[in-house]
C-alpha atoms as a printed R data frame, in Angstrom:
    type eleno elety resid chain resno       x       y       z
1   ATOM     1    CA   GLY     A     1 -21.752   2.915 -18.926
2   ATOM     2    CA   ALA     A     2 -19.497   3.325 -15.668
3   ATOM     3    CA   PHE     A     3 -16.451   2.026 -18.052
4   ATOM     4    CA   PHE     A     4 -16.636   4.825 -20.490
5   ATOM     5    CA   THR     A     5 -16.796   8.541 -20.727
6   ATOM     6    CA   ASP     A     6 -17.319  11.263 -23.362
7   ATOM     7    CA   SER     A     7 -14.341  13.237 -24.256
8   ATOM     8    CA   ASP     A     8 -14.023  15.397 -27.424
9   ATOM     9    CA   ASP     A     9 -16.931  13.426 -29.062
10  ATOM    10    CA   GLU     A    10 -15.567  10.039 -28.630
11  ATOM    11    CA   LYS     A    11 -15.790   7.595 -26.370
12  ATOM    12    CA   ARG     A    12 -12.386   6.187 -24.636
13  ATOM    13    CA   VAL     A    13 -11.883   3.612 -22.210
14  ATOM    14    CA   ARG     A    14 -10.704   4.971 -18.672
15  ATOM    15    CA   PRO     A    15  -7.472   3.613 -17.111
16  ATOM    16    CA   ALA     A    16  -8.995   2.892 -13.492
17  ATOM    17    CA   ALA     A    17 -11.875   1.032 -15.314
18  ATOM    18    CA   LEU     A    18  -9.341  -1.024 -17.449
19  ATOM    19    CA   LEU     A    19  -7.156  -1.608 -14.347
20  ATOM    20    CA   SER     A    20 -10.366  -3.078 -12.692
21  ATOM    21    CA   SER     A    21 -11.031  -5.405 -15.567
22  ATOM    22    CA   VAL     A    22  -7.565  -6.620 -15.406
23  ATOM    23    CA   LEU     A    23  -6.546  -6.981 -11.741
24  ATOM    24    CA   PRO     A    24  -9.454  -7.501  -9.289
25  ATOM    25    CA   ALA     A    25 -10.032 -11.047  -9.898
26  ATOM    26    CA   SER     A    26  -6.011 -11.450  -8.879
27  ATOM    27    CA   ALA     A    27  -6.217  -9.189  -6.391
28  ATOM    28    CA   GLN     A    28  -9.371 -11.060  -4.846
29  ATOM    29    CA   MET     A    29  -7.424 -14.190  -4.685
30  ATOM    30    CA   ARG     A    30  -4.790 -13.274  -2.674
31  ATOM    31    CA   PRO     A    31  -5.442 -13.618   1.225
32  ATOM    32    CA   GLU     A    32  -2.383 -11.679   2.201
33  ATOM    33    CA   ARG     A    33  -3.244  -7.998   3.249
34  ATOM    34    CA   GLY     A    34  -1.142  -5.346   1.774
35  ATOM    35    CA   GLY     A    35  -1.294  -6.292  -1.722
36  ATOM    36    CA   TRP     A    36  -3.264  -4.867  -4.521
37  ATOM    37    CA   GLY     A    37  -6.551  -6.675  -3.338
38  ATOM    38    CA   ARG     A    38  -9.713  -5.480  -1.751
39  ATOM    39    CA   GLU     A    39  -8.391  -7.033   1.730
40  ATOM    40    CA   GLY     A    40  -6.976  -4.149   2.747
41  ATOM    41    CA   GLY     A    41  -4.223  -3.240   0.181
42  ATOM    42    CA   MET     A    42  -3.977  -0.756  -2.110
43  ATOM    43    CA   ALA     A    43  -6.771  -0.374  -4.489
44  ATOM    44    CA   LEU     A    44  -4.717   1.002  -7.901
45  ATOM    45    CA   PRO     A    45  -7.881   2.029  -9.829
46  ATOM    46    CA   LEU     A    46  -8.491   4.519  -7.221
47  ATOM    47    CA   LEU     A    47  -5.439   5.539  -6.629
48  ATOM    48    CA   ILE     A    48  -5.110   6.274 -10.577
49  ATOM    49    CA   ARG     A    49  -8.436   8.175 -10.152
50  ATOM    50    CA   ALA     A    50  -6.889   9.948  -7.444
51  ATOM    51    CA   ALA     A    51  -4.101  11.333  -9.371
52  ATOM    52    CA   LYS     A    52  -5.930  12.944 -12.020
53  ATOM    53    CA   LEU     A    53  -4.183  12.011 -15.073
54  ATOM    54    CA   THR     A    54  -3.918  14.538 -17.957
55  ATOM    55    CA   PRO     A    55  -5.058  13.248 -21.393
56  ATOM    56    CA   GLU     A    56  -1.889  12.344 -22.479
57  ATOM    57    CA   GLN     A    57  -1.130  10.348 -19.410
58  ATOM    58    CA   ASP     A    58  -4.516   8.557 -19.619
59  ATOM    59    CA   GLY     A    59  -3.384   7.206 -22.986
60  ATOM    60    CA   LYS     A    60  -0.241   5.904 -21.659
61  ATOM    61    CA   VAL     A    61  -1.828   4.093 -18.837
62  ATOM    62    CA   ARG     A    62  -4.384   2.710 -21.066
63  ATOM    63    CA   VAL     A    63  -1.791   1.080 -23.204
64  ATOM    64    CA   ILE     A    64   0.020  -0.043 -20.204
65  ATOM    65    CA   LEU     A    65  -3.148  -2.270 -18.930
66  ATOM    66    CA   THR     A    66  -4.426  -3.063 -22.468
67  ATOM    67    CA   ASN     A    67  -0.869  -4.667 -22.863
68  ATOM    68    CA   HIS     A    68  -1.223  -6.838 -19.717
69  ATOM    69    CA   ARG     A    69  -4.837  -7.417 -19.892
70  ATOM    70    CA   THR     A    70  -4.717 -10.812 -22.033
71  ATOM    71    CA   VAL     A    71  -1.864 -12.531 -19.961
72  ATOM    72    CA   THR     A    72  -3.450 -11.450 -16.551
73  ATOM    73    CA   ARG     A    73  -6.838 -12.727 -17.810
74  ATOM    74    CA   ASN     A    74  -5.168 -16.278 -18.886
75  ATOM    75    CA   THR     A    75  -3.404 -16.491 -15.643
76  ATOM    76    CA   VAL     A    76  -6.541 -15.790 -13.875
77  ATOM    77    CA   GLU     A    77  -8.365 -18.465 -15.826
78  ATOM    78    CA   GLN     A    78  -5.658 -21.145 -15.147
79  ATOM    79    CA   LEU     A    79  -5.937 -19.883 -11.427
80  ATOM    80    CA   ARG     A    80  -9.942 -20.426 -11.156
81  ATOM    81    CA   ARG     A    81  -9.606 -24.159 -13.176
82  ATOM    82    CA   ALA     A    82  -6.919 -25.164 -10.524
83  ATOM    83    CA   GLN     A    83  -8.763 -24.132  -7.350
84  ATOM    84    CA   ASP     A    84 -12.243 -25.630  -8.831
85  ATOM    85    CA   GLU     A    85  -9.989 -28.978  -9.434
86  ATOM    86    CA   LEU     A    86  -8.948 -28.748  -5.771
87  ATOM    87    CA   ALA     A    87 -12.400 -27.689  -4.753
88  ATOM    88    CA   ASP     A    88 -13.672 -30.877  -6.501
89  ATOM    89    CA   LYS     A    89 -10.944 -33.475  -5.080
90  ATOM    90    CA   LEU     A    90 -11.967 -31.988  -1.413
91  ATOM    91    CA   LEU     A    91 -15.548 -32.121  -1.838
92  ATOM    92    CA   GLY     A    92 -15.806 -35.264  -3.932
93  ATOM    93    CA   PRO     A    93 -16.330 -38.733  -3.039
94  ATOM    94    CA   ALA     A    94 -13.139 -39.908  -3.245
95  ATOM    95    CA   PRO     A    95 -10.712 -40.456  -0.274
96  ATOM    96    CA   VAL     A    96  -8.028 -37.708  -0.460
97  ATOM    97    CA   GLN     A    97  -5.007 -37.231   1.376
98  ATOM    98    CA   ALA     A    98  -2.762 -34.358   1.711
99  ATOM    99    CA   THR     A    99  -0.307 -35.547  -0.761
100 ATOM   100    CA   ASP     A   100  -2.713 -35.655  -3.248
101 ATOM   101    CA   LEU     A   101  -3.484 -32.107  -2.990
102 ATOM   102    CA   GLN     A   102   0.368 -31.043  -3.203
103 ATOM   103    CA   PRO     A   103   0.651 -30.915  -6.936
104 ATOM   104    CA   LEU     A   104  -2.720 -28.650  -7.171
105 ATOM   105    CA   LEU     A   105  -1.118 -26.525  -3.836
106 ATOM   106    CA   LYS     A   106   2.137 -25.753  -5.968
107 ATOM   107    CA   GLN     A   107  -0.011 -25.051  -9.235
108 ATOM   108    CA   ILE     A   108  -2.302 -22.845  -7.155
109 ATOM   109    CA   ALA     A   109   0.763 -21.018  -5.333
110 ATOM   110    CA   ALA     A   110   2.436 -20.544  -8.597
111 ATOM   111    CA   LEU     A   111  -0.165 -18.935 -10.417
112 ATOM   112    CA   ARG     A   112  -0.786 -16.688  -7.335
113 ATOM   113    CA   GLU     A   113   2.786 -15.870  -7.240
114 ATOM   114    CA   GLN     A   114   2.627 -14.850 -11.126
115 ATOM   115    CA   LEU     A   115  -0.536 -12.792 -10.774
116 ATOM   116    CA   LEU     A   116   1.503 -10.909  -7.786
117 ATOM   117    CA   GLN     A   117   4.281 -10.111  -9.932
118 ATOM   118    CA   ASP     A   118   2.414  -9.006 -12.697
119 ATOM   119    CA   SER     A   119   0.411  -6.818 -10.492
120 ATOM   120    CA   ALA     A   120   3.448  -5.330  -9.375
121 ATOM   121    CA   GLN     A   121   5.011  -4.745 -13.184
122 ATOM   122    CA   ILE     A   122   1.557  -3.163 -14.073
123 ATOM   123    CA   ALA     A   123   1.786  -0.446 -11.067
124 ATOM   124    CA   LEU     A   124   5.545   0.038 -11.483
125 ATOM   125    CA   GLU     A   125   4.417   0.991 -15.389
126 ATOM   126    CA   VAL     A   126   1.753   2.986 -14.158
127 ATOM   127    CA   ARG     A   127   4.217   4.857 -11.516
128 ATOM   128    CA   SER     A   128   6.416   5.660 -14.164
129 ATOM   129    CA   VAL     A   129   3.854   7.812 -15.761
130 ATOM   130    CA   LEU     A   130   2.867   9.964 -12.869
131 ATOM   131    CA   THR     A   131   4.455  13.235 -11.739
132 ATOM   132    CA   PRO     A   132   5.960  13.293  -8.336
133 ATOM   133    CA   GLU     A   133   2.794  15.439  -7.408
134 ATOM   134    CA   GLN     A   134   0.537  13.108  -8.619
135 ATOM   135    CA   LEU     A   135   2.351  10.037  -6.508
136 ATOM   136    CA   GLU     A   136   1.936  12.196  -3.604
137 ATOM   137    CA   ARG     A   137  -1.763  12.839  -3.974
138 ATOM   138    CA   ALA     A   138  -2.252   9.117  -4.620
139 ATOM   139    CA   GLY     A   139  -0.285   8.474  -1.269
140 ATOM   140    CA   GLN     A   140  -2.257  10.542   0.685
141 ATOM   141    CA   VAL     A   141  -5.461   8.710  -0.507
142 ATOM   142    CA   ARG     A   142  -3.813   5.188   0.071
143 ATOM   143    CA   VAL     A   143  -3.383   6.795   3.877
144 ATOM   144    CA   ARG     A   144  -6.679   7.704   4.090
145 ATOM   145    CA   MET     A   145  -7.911   4.395   2.701
146 ATOM   146    CA   LYS     A   146  -5.935   2.752   5.391
147 ATOM   147    CA   GLN     A   147  -7.783   4.701   7.850
148 ATOM   148    CA   LEU     A   148 -11.068   4.332   6.964
149 ATOM   149    CA   GLN     A   149 -10.263   0.574   6.801
150 ATOM   150    CA   SER     A   150  -8.904   0.334  10.372
151 ATOM   151    CA   GLU     A   151 -12.151   2.409  11.547
152 ATOM   152    CA   MET     A   152 -14.544  -0.230   9.660
153 ATOM   153    CA   GLN     A   153 -12.595  -2.860  11.440
154 ATOM   154    CA   GLN     A   154 -12.956  -1.406  14.696
155 ATOM   155    CA   ILE     A   155 -16.654  -1.351  14.376
156 ATOM   156    CA   TYR     A   156 -16.833  -4.621  13.028
157 ATOM   157    CA   ASP     A   157 -14.684  -5.929  15.999
158 ATOM   158    CA   ARG     A   158 -17.322  -4.225  18.356
């Protein structure tokens, strides 16, 4: 499928696909722009693909992503549960005040912060594997992606 590619008669997981399995949920849950999310920030899997990793780099990135997967998934699951609990309170039949929501809001904020920190750490580790030329290529792709997002927003705003 889309997550695998044949290479040297063995299946191997592609780092961009692995990263997609680690980061998207956290990225989509952050409303701010300029993060790793789809709301206008960097799409790290696309940037990794743009860097055109060597087989050795591919292996190193795969290890980085695998090492972070469990912790990130656990944090995302905790965030989902907290958000569900918040929705249940807001949409439930019992009266609710802002003070009733504060503990959940603090928990959600802390989990989002943890996901942001984790995403930055993953990006730094992946970045350390890239050559200056690959970083430049990824930067060029990022600039083009931002241009396209701006163009799409202009179309939407008409």
